C-alpha angles and dihedrals in degrees: 000000000000115000127199135185114228127182096215125100111262128225137135116290100023121133112217125205115213131217121253089253092054091046091052090049094052096041104039106020104035096025092223121183133203111280095032120125126243128184118226137187136177103195093257113052103045125243124318137192116234137182123227120233138164091019113178138137091279106030146029134172125205114200110210109229113168144337115263098186135004122245111288118239108220131189114233115268117179128198118194110189137175110241115265138191114288101264098044090044093051089051091050093050092046096049094040088056091049091050091053108261111169097187127036115195121183115203140187116230133182091267100037111137095191118061102179133073130184109213094189094050092046091048091053090050089052091048092052091049091050090050091053098042099051097246119148092205136068123218116244109244116209129206119258114279137178108262093238091054091050093049092047086067097041093127082086091071103015126211114026131208115208123200109237115201092186092077091228095116133076118269114275091238089067094056097071092114092066092079090222122170096180134071127189128200126192134224129283090270093052130232120318119242089249091055093048090051090051092052094049092049096046127095115245094011115110126184116217137191115230104191142321096264123085107254132203112243094250092048091050091050093054096043091049094046094045092048091050090049091053093046091053093045099049107026 
């Protein structure tokens, strides 16, 4: 069934008005008709079943009928990532959302090749991924920060696992005892020697090897995040 994110509070009997983008999606992409059902969520009130009415090119009402699942309670899972080119970055945000990331934090590193980040666009990408994956929550997307500034405030997320492409660190699977809820992946050019030295000399930062193959930055980000999620879930 079609799922949509809506910002409004959700309860039985409400009539929700949709944005022009959502109307276009229902009318022209999904070919929805009046009387069809659509699932909605807002990140706070769980998932609800609604019924479409008055659907036209300029308007649409969704009548909220009943809750289909309560709000999910999720453990925090942070992804810190060096900014990438548009397509790889979109892939990373989409898959990180599917995996269960609760916080998405873009950073600038010494070898970052992209120095801009659109929070609104990234948030919309995360929303679309949440709609497709069945989540009832939306990751919080942060503005772009220098890596050192982000790490200076790492008490917010605690111990941090850093993907190390040099293969000079222990496998991530062996770091389950660190109780980390955050993973960080570097840029396409990898970490600088200075950055790696900083990680290895810092308290509560642990470098980890992901696998023997050379990985693209977006692939490493997803593998690292998914592995950390599984470690935390089943340890």
